[in-house]
N, C-alpha and C positions, 0 to 999 in steps of 0.2 A: 836937507830939509828937514822942517817940520812939521809931523801927520798931527790932526785934530779931528776933530769931528765932536701834602697833609702836614702841616705842621705844627708842632706842639706849643709852641711860641705864638703867643697872641701880635695880628697884625699892626703896624701905625694908622692912627686916624685918616690916614692919605696914604695908604699900601702905595709902595713904587711899583710898576707896573714892567713885569719880565716875561720875555726882551725887550728890550728899550726899541725896538727899531718895527715894533708893530702896527697896520694901519688902522684904517677906521675899521676894514672889514677882521681884523684878527691874524691877518697872511704876517708872518715875518716878514721885511725887506730890508734886510741891516744893508748899509754904505759900504763903500769900498775901508772907510775909516772906521776904529771902531768908537762907537757912542764916549760923548764928553762925560756923560752920567757917570760912567766908569771911573774917568781920573775924580768927580767929583766927591762918590762915594770911598773910594779909595784915601782920599784924606780926610776925611771925618771921623772922630769919634776913633773907633777901633776901625775903622773902615768895614765892619760888617752889618750886612742892613737887612731889613725885611721887605721879601719882595712880595707881590701877590703875579703868579702866573696866568701865563694863557691860561692853561686847565684850569684854575679855579682851585687851585694846590695853594699853598702860604708854604713859601722857605726864607732861607738867610742865602746871602750871598756873600760869598767870602773872597776879600778884592787885593788883599796884601801878599807879596809873594810868599814871604817864611808862612804866614796861614795856610796859602792855597798848599803849598809842600805837605803839611802836617796834616792836611786833610786826604790829600790824593796816597799818602804812605799807611795813615794809621788806619789800625784792625780794629779800633773804635768809630771806622766810617764805613757802611756796607753799602756795596750797590745793589745788590740780591735784594735787600729789607729798602731798597725806595724801586722796582722795578714797577710797583702799579700808579708811579707819580712819571714816568717817562711818558715821553713825546714821541720816540719811534722805541715801536720793539724789539725789543734786545734780550727779552728771557732764552737764556739758553747758550747764547752766544759767549765769547770772549771779554765782551762788557759789559755783560750784567751778572758773570760768577764773580765770587768772593773765595780768599784760600786756597784749602785743598783742590777744590773743585776747581778753581781758575788754574791753579798751578797742573795740576793733572792735563786738562785739555792744552796751555799752550808747551807744553810739555813737547807734543806729540809734533809739533813742524817748528820748533823755536831753532832749530840747529840750522834751518835751511834759509834764516832771516837774518846771520849774523854779520858781522865787515865781512870774517874770510867766506863764507858762502857771498857774497857780494862781488868779491872777487873774480868769483869763477864767470859769474855773470855779467860782468861788465860790458864784455866785447858785444852780448849778444845784447843789450841795451842800447848802446851806442849803434850798430846793425839797426837796430829797430827804430828808431830815431832817426836816422840817416834817411832808411826810406820812408819813411811819412814826411821828410820834409823835402824830401824830394818828391814825393807827390803834388805836396802843397806847391812849390813853386811851379812847377809843370802847369799848373792850374791859373798860373798868375795871381792876382786879386781874391785872397780869401778871406775865410775865417778860423784865426787860429787854432781856437777851438776844436771845431768841428772837426778841418783838416790835416791839425798836427797833434794838439795835446792829447786828445779823446782817444782818438786810434791807437797812439802809439802807449800809453798808459795803459789801452785794455789789453794790449798787445804785449805787452812786457807782464800782468799779471795773468793773463790768458796763457801764455806762453809756460809761465811756470808751473801752473796747475794743470795742466795741457787741457783745457777747454778747447773745444774742436770750433776753426774759426769761423765755420759758417754757422754756428750759434753762440756766438757772443753779441751778436745787434739783438738779440732777443731777451738777452741776459742782461746787456745796458738795459732793457726798456723795464723790467722785472727791480730792476735796481734802482731805476729815477724812483720810481713806486714806492718803492721799499722807504727810502731818504725822504719822502714827502713829509711834511708835518701839516699840510693844507688839505689833501685829499681824505676825502671818508675814511675812518679806520676800518669798515670795510675792505674797502679796496687796497688798503695799503695791506691789510692781514692777504686777502688774496695772490696777491703778487711776492708776499714770502712766501706763503704757501709751496705758488709755484714753482716758485724758486730753488726752494730745500728741493721738493721732490724731485723736481731735474736732477740736480746733485746727486741724491740719492741713486738714483737712478747710474750717475757714472763710476757713484763711489763703486756700487756691483759691480760693474765690467770692471773695473781696476783690480777688485778681487777674484774676477773669472781671468783675466787677462794683465798681468803687472807690468807696468812702463817703469818707466825713472822720473816720472814728472810727480807734485805735490799730493795730486788728487791720491795715487798707489799710496803714498806715504802715510795718509790720512784715512786710506781704507785697512795698511796692514798691521799700522800702529796704535789706531785709534778705536782697535778694537773691544777696548775695559769701559770704552763709556758710553753713556745711555745715546739710543737712534739721535732724539733730538740736540744732542750738543755735536753728534760729530757732524753731522749736516750742516748744523749753522756753525760750524768753526768754518769752513770753506766760504759759507755766504758772505762771513762779516769781513774776512781779509778779500774776497775776489770786490766787493761792494766798495770797501775801503779802497782796496788798492789800485781801483781806476780814476773812482770816482774824485778824493781830497788829491792825488796829484795832478790830473788836469784841472781841475780848478786854481792850484798852486801855480803851475805856469803860467795859468792865463792870469791871476793877481799876479805875478814876479811884472811878466812881461808890459802889463798894462800899468803898472805901477813904473816902473824902468823907463814906458815912452812918457812920463807927462810927468814927473819930477825932476827940478838938476840936481846936482851934486858937483859940487865942487864949483869947478872954471869953466864944466861942459854942459852945455843947453839941457842934456839929458842925464839920466844913471845909465841908461842904454848904451849912450855915444860913450862915456865913460870905461863900461866892460869894456867894447870894442877897442877902448887904446886901452886896457889894464888887465887882459883875457885872466889872470892871475888871481883878482879880487872877485870871481863867480864865484870861487866856496861861502867865502863871507859874505857876499852879497846876497846867496839864498838864504842862506842864515835867519840875515839881520830881515830880511822880508817874510820868512815865517813869525818873526818876532813882532815883526810892528804889523803882520797884515795878516794872520791865523785864518784858515778858513772853517772853524767852525764858527755856526750859525747864530749861537747862545751862546757860549759856554761851557764848561765839562759836564759830565751828566750829573743828575743829583746824586747825594747819598743820603743813608737815613743815618742820626747818631745812633750810637747803640750804648753807651753811657755817657753818665754827664763829661764833660772836659773842659777843658782850657784853653783858647788859643794861643800863644806865643805873643800876640797882639794885646791879651786881657781878656779878651771875648770869652764869655759864660755860653755854651752848647748846653742844652740839655737832651737825656735820652729821648729819643722820637722825635726829634726835628726832621726835617728835609735842610740839607743846607748845597750849595751850590758852588763848588769853587770858580772860580771866572780867574782862568789861564789868561784872558783879553785884557783884564785888569793889571793882574800880577805882572804881566811882560813889561807894563811901564811903570813898576813901580821905582820912582825915583830913590827910594832906598835900599834899593840893588844895581837900577842902570842908570847908569849917570848920562844927562842929557836925554832923557828914554825918548823923546819925541823926534830926535833929528837920529837920519837913517846914517848907521855909520858900518863901509865893510869890511872898518877896521877893528869893529868891536872885540872885547879879548873871547874869550872863547867860555872860560867861565866867568859867573853862571850862569847855567844854561838858562834859556827859553824855556818855558813850560808850554808851550801849543803840542807836541809830542806826546802832555801829558807827565806823569811822574811816578815814582815807586811798581807796586805788582802791575799795574794798568800802563805802563808806560808802553805806548805803540809800538809791537815787536815788527812795522814794517817800517819803522822810521829811517833805516841805514835804505834799505829801497829808495821810499820814497825821497830822501833827500837826496841819492845817487839820479835818479829819473830827471829831479829837475836843473841840479848841475848841469848834466850831459845836456839837454833842452834849453839852456842858457848861453854853453857852450858853443854850442851847432849854431845857434838863432845870431849868436852877435857874431858868429866866423862867416859863415855861410850866407848873411842876411845882414851887412853890417847898417842900411838905409831905410831897414823898417821903419813904417812908422803907423801910427792908425788910420783908417782909412775913414775914420766919420770924426767926429769932434768927442774930444774925451766923457762931456757929458752925455753923449746918445751912446754909451755901449750899456746894451741891457745887465743889469746884476739878478742875480736868481733871488726868487722870493718863495715863500713856503716850500723851504729845503733844508733840510739838516747841513747841508755843505756850503759853503758861504762862497761869495765869487761872482766873477764874470760870467752869464750864460754864452755872450759871444764876444769874440774881440777880434771885432772885421782889419785888416791891415792890406797894407800896398809896401812897394818895394824899388826902387830903381834897378 
């Protein structure tokens, strides 16, 4: 299967508008496939392009794998110094901190997201997936997102943090607004503040009555953190924990049901017949169909530097490392537009980031996707879309890409 589809640097005479999927009203509407613009820009010159962003700032888009890795790990590139040009409010979160501040916040929770910690959670994850899938099956033809992927992902992360079951729906409402790139800024900020104050209340409760959940760990081991960083630590992890996972599951199933693989009519049918390929399939789908709606977050260049491609960057410039372009770099991935479930594990794709900001929940998210795909292909081997593929609605104006709904049916 082949899948196609403020800076110190002066913009070119005809600036390239970024993101590439903006509609006439300025709303980002990413398709299932990454824009062909990524591949054209990556193969031109050094693969570094001047872009004009939707918020009016200019930036340099970095598209080659080695260059993107260099930006993601290099201390000369700052997230904190680029907060003023972010599309989503991330000040005080793990995604908006650099250096020692970032390390101090991450250290509070990192032991709960290791492979060893995941091993202890796996039975609970599998049980949760089974419960939600059986509920979907009892309802008959359903929406895979609303009836399975989202409640499953929300319960896994909600249970980990100890968020009361009856309050998770409201948390999702706030999270949807927080991740919007099209709502008025005031509405987004109001949702963030409401969520932050709610979590602050839960943290205070855990200090008074500790349990064994992650909020208790944050409450008791994060006492050295400023209040803003303390409450935004669970905020970012919670929202990212359910939204990216649910979108990854929905995207994976949509792709598997609509693309052939080897001699099989669909890649889904291939996994039904070859269950040992699920892990490799999940990884390959994350490479080709990442749930980022518009590349990694911007960085500001702190000092003049030269990228591996030879491109020169100047202090003060804003750069956007594009893992979506880098994940298809033919210098690194052979035949990158062909879906291969047996692709070598090295080199890693960059959908989870790289360096200090490498996604802390990557092991948990990967496990949830693998559990979901294993269970679906085992329990519902004849799963199919209930509508034509072109009628599956995709998210718009959102920081996370993927299908909004995936109507499905089965025999």
